[in-house]
N, C-alpha and C positions, 0 to 999 in steps of 0.2 A: 592718714598713713604716713605720711613723709616724718623722716626721723628729726627733720629740723624745719618746724612749719615756719617758724620766723629765723632769719638768718641775723638779724638784728639782735633779738633777744639772746641766741645761742652764741654770738661773737662776744656781747656785752658779759654774758655768765662766764664764758672759758677765760676771757681776758682777766677777769676779777679772782678767778681761781688761780691762774699761772702767776700773776703778779704774788699772790698771797704765798703760793709754793714758793718762789724765788725769795722772796722776804724771809718765810720762816728756814728756808736752807741756809740761806748767806748768816742769819743770827745765830742758829745752832752750830754752824761750823765755827764762825768766830769765838763763840763762849767756848765751847769744847775744845778747840784748838788752843787756846789761850790756857786752860786750866791743863790740859795734856803739857804743853810746852813748860808751863811752871814746875811740873812734876819731873820732867825728864831734861832739862836745861842743864842743871848740874851733872848729869851723866854724859851729856854731849862735851860739855866744856872741859868734863875732868880727863878727856882723853888727849894726849900728848899733840900739840900743834894744831888743835881746833880752836876757831875763832868766831866771830859773829856770823859770819857766813855759814858756817857748817850748822847753826841753829835754822836759820833759813832754808837751807838745805833739807834740815829735818821735817820742817813746816810743809815743804812741797812733797815730802812723801808721806807725810801721816795725814793731810787734808783731804788725799783721795779716799783713803780708807774710810774716815769720819763721813764725808758726801755717801759713801756707797752704803754705809750701814743706817745713816739716819735719812737719806732721801724718804723712804716710804712712810716714816714717821713726819716728816715735812707734808706730805700730800695729805696724811690724815688730818693734821691740824689745820691745814688750808682748807680743806674740804669743809670741817665744822664750822669753821669763822666764816666762810663764804656762804654756806647756807644759812647760818644763824643771821647773819646779816640781812640776806634776802627776806628772811622771815620776819625778823624786827622791823623793817621798812616796810612791811605788807606787801614787798614785791612779789613774793610766793602768789600772794591771793589775786594780785593784778595778771599774772600769767595764768592761772587757772580761770579767771574770768574771760580772758583771751582763749580758751579754748585749749590750752595746754593740758596735758596728763603730767603726772609725776616722773614717768620715763622720759616726755619730751623735755622737762625741767632737767633732769639729771644726765640725758645724752651730751651735751658739750662737754659737761665736766668730765665724764668717762672719756670722750675721745680726746680732751685734752689731757687727762691721765693716761691714756696710750699714748700719746706723744712724748711724755715725760719718761714711761717706761721704755719706750726704744732708747731715749737720750741715755737713760740710766744704765741700760746693757751696754750700750756702746762705751759708754765711760768707764764702766767696771771691766770690761774686756779689754780695752786698749790703753786705758791708765791705771786703773786699779790693781790689776795684776803685776804690771811692772814696778809700781811704786812699792807695793807689797813684797815681793819677792827682793827688791834693793834693801828696804829697810830692814826686813830679817836677817839679811846677810850683815847688815851693819849693826845691827844690834848684836848679832852673835860674834862680831869682832869688837865687842865694847867698845863701839862708835868710835874706832881707829879708822885710819885711812884704809881703805880695802885693796889690796895689790891687783892690778892686773896681770892674770895670769891663766892659762888654762887649768880647767877643773882635772884633779888627778883622779884617776880610777879608784873608786872606794871600795871597802871591804862588802862584802856581800854575804847574806843568810838566806838559804833556800831550804822548803822542806820537801821531800818527795817519800810520800806514804808516812811509814813511822820515822824514818831517817832525816837526820839535821845536817845540812852542809853548809859548811863557813870557809870562805875564801878570803884569804887578806889581800888579793890582789887579782882583777880583772880584765885581762886583755884579748884585743880581738873579738869577733863575732862569728855566730853559726859554727862549721865544722873547724874554723880556725882560731874559735876560744881557748884561751891558755889560763889556768888558775894556779895561782901561787900561794903557798901557806896554806894547803887544804886540809880542814879538819872534817871527818865524818863520824857522826854518832850515830853507829848502827844499834838500832832498837827493833824489838820484837814483841809484840804485845804490851806496847808502852812500856817495855822494860829496857835499859840500855844494858847491851850485850858486850860491845866492844867500842873502842876509840880507834879509827884509823886515821893516820898523820901521814901527811905526804909533802914532799918539797914543791910539786907541782901535778898538773893532771891535765889530760887532753881528752876530747870526746872521742868515743870509738861505739860501733854498733851495740846498741843495747846497755850502754853504760859509760865508764871513764876509765882512762887507762893513767894509774897513778906511777909516781916515779921517786924514788929514795923513801919507802913506805916504812911506817913503825906501827906495830899493831899492837894495842893493849886490850888484854882480855880482861872484863871485870871480874868475873868469876874466880879465876884463878889469881889474879893479879901479875902475869907474866907480861914481858916487853918482847916482842919478836921484830925482827928486822929483814925486810925485803928489798931488792934491789927495784922491782917492779910488782903491779898489781893490776889485776882486770877487776873491776867491780862493777857489778851489775846493780843496774837502778834506773826508773823511769825519770830522772830528772835528765831535762835536756839543756844545752847550751844557754839558750834565750832566756831561762829562768834567770840566768847569773847576769845578762847583760840588760835586762830590764830594769831599770832602777825606780826606786820608791819615787812617787810624784806626791806633790801637795798642789790640789786643784785651785786654791786660793792664787796660786802664782804662774798659772797658766790659762790662756784664752781659750774659750770654749771650742773653736775649729781646731786649735793645737790639741784639745785635751781629749777627744773622742779617739782620734787615732791612737794616741798613748793607752787609752782603756783597751782596745782592740789589741793593742800589742801585748798587753798585761794579760789579756783574758786567752790571748794564744799561747801564752808562757804558763798557764796553769795557774796564775795568781788570782786572788778573791778580787772582785773589781765592783761589790756592792756599794762600798762607800763612794768610789769614784763617780760610777753612774748617778747616785742620788744627788752628788755635788753637782754633778754635769747638769742635770733635770733642773735643779735648783736654780741654777744661773739664768735661766730662763722664767721660772714660775716666781723667782723673787723679785726682780724688779717689775713682771707683769702683775703683782700685787696691788701696784699703785691705781690700777683700774677697778679694784675693789672698793677702795676708800670712798668713793663719791656713795656707792650703793651701800655702805655699812654706816656712813655719816648720814644718810639721808633721812633719817628719823630726825635731826635737827630742823629740817627745812620746813616740815609741815606741821599743822596744828595753830591754833590762834596764841599770836605772840602775847594776846592781852589775857589769857588765861593763865600766865604765870608760870607754866611748865617748858618754856623755852630752855632754860639752864639744866633741868631734869632731862629734858630730849638731847642737850649737847651730851651730858654725862653719859648717856644712854649709847648715844653713837660713837664716844671715845671708848667706851667700856667693849663695844664691838670690835673696833677696830684693834685695840690691844689684845682682846681674844684670839684674835686672828694671829697675831705676831707670836703670843704662846704657844698655839697650836702648830704653828709652822714650826717653829724651835723644836717642839716635842717631837713631832714627826720626823724631822730631818735626825734627831738624835735616834730615834727609833730605826731608823733605816741606816745609820752609824752602826749600831748593834747589829743589825742584821736580822730585826723582828720583823721588820714589814719589806715588803720588795721597793726598789729604789724608786721607780715611777709611782707608787703609792706614798713614799715619804714627801715626795717634792710636790705631787700635785693635789692629795687628798684634802688638805687644808681650803686650798684655794677653790676647789668645786664645792667643799662643804660649805664655805660661807658665801660663796655666789647663792648658792641655794637658798641660805639662811637669809641673807639680805633681800634677794627676790620675794620670799615668801613673807617678810615683814612688810615690804614695800607693796605688794598687791592686798595683802590683808587689810592694811592700814590705808592706803590710799587710793587704790584701783578697784 
C-alpha cells in the first residue's frame, strides 16, 4: 500500500526524469530563442541608439516567455523518453517482478512533475509576467528607449444600459472622480437618440452633472447648448477608474483583487477569471504528462510496438494541449464558465489517462 515501496527505485526514476526535463527545456529554449532572435534582431538594432547590449536585453525578456510556453511540452517529451528507455532496457519488467504496480512506477515521475509544476508557477508569476509586460511596452515603442515617467490617465469607454460613455481624461476616484472631454451616446432600444458632449462631468446622486454641454438631436439634426445638465444613469465612478487589464502581465495574487474591482464596477470578468484559473491549471498540467505518456512504459519492447506506444503517448499529450487551448478560447468567448474552461481538459484527460492505465496494466 506504500506509494514508494522502494526509495531507491523512486529516486532513480525521478532523477532520470528530471534530468531529461532540464535537457529538453534547455535545448528548446536555446533553439527557439536563436530563431526568434534572428527574426527580431533587425528590428531591435534599427531603433536609434540600440547596441548589442539591447539584443541581450531582448533575450532576457523573451526567454521567460519561451520557458513559460514550452515547459509542459518538455515534460511530455521527457516522460516519453524516460519511460521508453525504461521499457527498452527491460527495467519496467524488473520493477514489476519486484512487486511494483504501474502506479508505483509512475508515482515518482508524477511527484517530480508536481515539483516542476510548482517551479513553473512561481517562474511564470514572478518572472514571466514582469518580462512580458516590459517586452510588450518595448515592442509597442518600436524598441526605442522607454522613458521613465508616470503613466498618464488615459481615455475610458464605459457602457451603462444602452448608453455609451467616453471620457478623454479621468482623474480622482469615487466621489472625487472628474471626467474631461465627455461624450455620451444616448441610445434607446439600440437606436441612437442624441449625443451629449460636455467639457467636464462630476458624479451626483443617480447620475452625473455635466458642464458646458452641447446636445445633438439625431432626429432633427439640431444642436443645443446648455451651461449645465444633470444626466441620470446607472454608470458609477468606479467604472471609469477601473482600467482594462491584461492577465498575462499581472501575477495571480494581484490579479484576483483587480478582478473583484472590475466585478464591483459592473464590468465583465469571465475572460479574466478563466485566465486566473488557467494560471494554476496550466502549470499543473505537467502532473498529467507521466500519466498520459505511461502507455510508452508498458508492453514488451521485443514486440516491436514500442515506437507505436510512444506515438500514442505523444498523441494523448498533444491532444490535451489542443483541448486546453480550445476550452480556454471558449471561456474567452463566454461559451462556458471560467472554471470549466480552465479545469475541464485537466479533469477529462486525468480520467482518460487513469482509464487507459487501469484497463491495460492494472
